[in-house]
N, C-alpha and C positions, 0 to 999 in steps of 0.2 A: 848724614846731610843731602850727599850726592843722588842716592836712591829717591828720598823725599823730593828732591827738586826734579827730577827726571819724570816721576809719576805724575805730579801735576802741573808741571810746567809752565808754571807762573809763580811770579812772587806773592808770597801773603795768600795764598788762596783760602777761601772760603769754603767748607765740606759743609753742607746743608741737610740736614735730619729727615729723611722720609720716615716717618714715625708710623708703625704698624698699628691699628685697632686693635683690640683684644683678640688672643687666637684663642682656638679650641682648646678647652681645658681650663681657661681663666675664669675667675668669676666673673668678669663683665664682659665676657664674648656674646656678641649679637648671633644667638642660635637660629632666628627668623633670617637675618641675612646672609650669614652662612659665610664660605670661603669668599661667593662673589662679590659681597659687599666690602671685603676686607682688601681684594684684587681691585676694584673700584676705586677706593676711597685713596690707595696708594700711587695708584695711577694717575689719578688728577692730582696729588700733590708733586708726584714727580714731573709732570707735565709744567707744573707753574715755576717749579724749583730750577728745571732746565732752561724755560722760557724767561725767566726773569735775571741768568745770567750766572747762574753759582759756579764752580770750579769743580766740583766734584758731590756726590752725594752720598748719604750714609742711610742705610735700612736698620732700623732698631726697633724690638719690641716693646716700645714705652708704654704701649696700653696694656701689658700683664701684670697690674698691679694684685696683689702685694707680689715682689718682685721675688725670682726663687735664685738661690744660691747654685744649683744642679738643673738644668733644663730638664723639663718636662716632655717625653719623647714625640705627644701628640703637638704641641705647641712648636718645637723644633724643626717638626717635619714641616708643619704647616707652613712657616716663617720660608723655610727652604723652598717650599713652593711657591710661594708667593713670589720672590724674589726670581726664582726660575722662569714664572711665565713672566716678569716684566723687563728681564736684561735685554732682553731684546730693543726695549724702547729707550736705553739708557745711552747716552750720546758722550758723557763726561766719565773720569775714574770712579768707580764706588766701592764702598765697605760695608762690613755688616758688623753686628755688636748685638750678640743674644746677652740681655740684662740676668743675671751677673754671672754668668760661666764662660771660663775663658776658653776651656777645651772645646765646648760646643759651640764656641763663635769662631774658634779656628779650622773647624770640621765643616762648619757652615760654608766659610770662605774659599775654601776646598773645594766642596761641591757646586757653589754658585758661581765660580771666579772670581769673587771679589779679589780686589787688590791692596786691600787693608782690613784690620781689624783693631777694634777698640774696645781697650776691656781693663778691669782690674785686675793684674796680674798678680802683685806684692802686697806684702803687708797683711797686717792682722786689726779685724775692725769690731765697735762696738756698733751694731748696726741694726737698722727697723727691722733686717732680715736675723737676727738674731748674731752669734757671734760666727765672723765673717772671716773663714781662712782661704783666702786662695792658693794655688798649688802654680806657680810658674813653672816648675821642673816639668812637672807632669805636661803641663799645655807645649811645652816646646819641645817634648820628646815627641808628642802627638804630631806636632809641627815638623820633625822632621823624619818621622817613621812614612809620612804622607807625602814627603818631600813636596810641602806645600812652599808659596812663594810669596804671600801676602804679607805685607810690612804689619809689624805690630806697634801699636800704640797704647801704652801704660800710662792708665790713669792713676797718678799717684796721692792723690788726696780724695777719696772717694764721698761720693755723694750718699745724701741719708745716713751716715757713719762717722765716727769719730775714732783717730786711730789710738791701738794700744801701743802704750809707748812714747819715748821722749825724743826722738831723733828729729832733727829738722829736715823741712820740707827738703832744701838744697842735699843733705847727706842722701835723703831717699830716693832724689833724683839721681845723682850721680852711682848707687849702689842698682839701681832700675836698670841702669846703661852697663855697667862693670861686672856685675854679677848676674842679672837676669837677661841681658840682651836685648833691651827695649832699644827698636827702632825710632822712636819718638816719645814725648812723655808730655801728658796731659795734665794741666792745673785747674782744678776746678770750684766752683761757690759750693755752699752746702747743701743747693737743693738745684735739681731741674731747672733752667731757667732764672736762677738767681746768680748774679756776676762773679767770677772770678776775682780775686785781689789784685789790684796791680804791683802791691809788695810782693806779693807770692810769686807774681810772674817775673819781675826783677831777680827775687832770690834764684828761681831758679832755674833762667836764662844765666845768669854769672855762671853757675855752678855749672851749666852745660852750653858751652859758646858755640861749638860745634855739631851740637845735636837738635835736631827741631823739638822744638816746644810751643805746644799748641794750648791756646785759650780753650776751654772746654766747654764753658756754661754761662750762659747771661751777655751773650754778645750781643749787641742790638744798635743802632743808627747812632743813638746817642753816645757810645761809648769806644767805637769800634778804632776810632781814630788814635784814642789813646791805648787803646788793647794792642794793634798792632804797631804800634810804635817801639813793642817791647817783644810780641809772640813773632813765631814764623808763620802762625796759620790760627784759623779760628774754625772752631764746631759750632753751627749757628741754627735753632730749631724753633724757640718760642718766640722768639722776636719775630719770624717770619710767618707766623700763624694770623687767622684774623683777629684782631683785637688784642694782640701778643697772649694770646692763650693756649696753653699746649696742647688741648684736646680738642682745637678748632682744624679747619683746613688750612692750607697753607694759601697766603694771599700774595698774591703773583707783584703788586703793587709793590708791598712792604720789601719783596726780593729785591725789585729792581731798583727801590730809593737805596738801599743796603750796597748795592753790587755799584751803583755808580759812586757812591761814598769810596770805596775801596778801590775801584780802578783809578781815581785822582791821589791816593796815598803810594801807589805804584808809581 
C-alpha cells in the first residue's frame, strides 16, 4: 500500500485510459493514416485527460480487436513507439497494458519507463480469445531478469471471459497477492465500460484490507461516489469519451466533471 500511495501522491487516484487506435497488424488499422494518425489521436486524448486533472494515465491498445493473448511483434513495437514519442508530454504517473499479454506489458513498461502495469496475470478462463491461461510465473521472472520496477496491478476477474473453477473472488484476490506477488488487484465488470459490482468490490476489499483494490471498469460520474467509498482507486476510460462511447475521443468537460466530484470525495 505504501508504494501505491507514494506513486500517485493522492488519496483515491483516478487512472485515466489513453486508448490507442488499432495498431499495425490489427484488422482495423488505418493504413492511410498510419502511425502519425495514432500518435496524433493519443496525444489529443492525453492533453484532454491531463488538462481535466486526472491523477495518472495508462496507455492501452484497446483498438486491437479481436485481442491476442500473445503480443504480435509489429503491434508491440508500434505501441512502444507511440508511448516513447509521447512520454515527454506526460506530467502524471503513467502505466501500460498490452491486451492480453503480461510479459509483453512488463517489457513495454521497462522500455518506456512506465510506473505500473495492469494485466490478467492469474487464472484460467473461457474467453472470447479461446482458452486463456496467463502465466504469472513467466511474467514475474521476466520482471526480475530485467530488474524492472513497475508496480503490477492484477485484474482478477477478466473482461470478455468467465473463470474456470469455483474459487471465490476473495480467495483469488488473496492468492494473487500471496502466491503471485500482486502489488494491487483490479476488480472488473464483464466488459469494457460496464460497471464493477459493489458487492464484488466489498468482498475483495474485505479480503485485502491492506492491499490496494482498484475498480477497473464502468466508473462514471453517477457511481464514482459509491465506488470510491470502497475502492482505493479507479481506472476510467469509456465514461470520459465523447458521448460515453469507448471508441470516441476524450471529452475534456467529462474529465473535469468527474475530477471535480472526486476532489470533493477526498
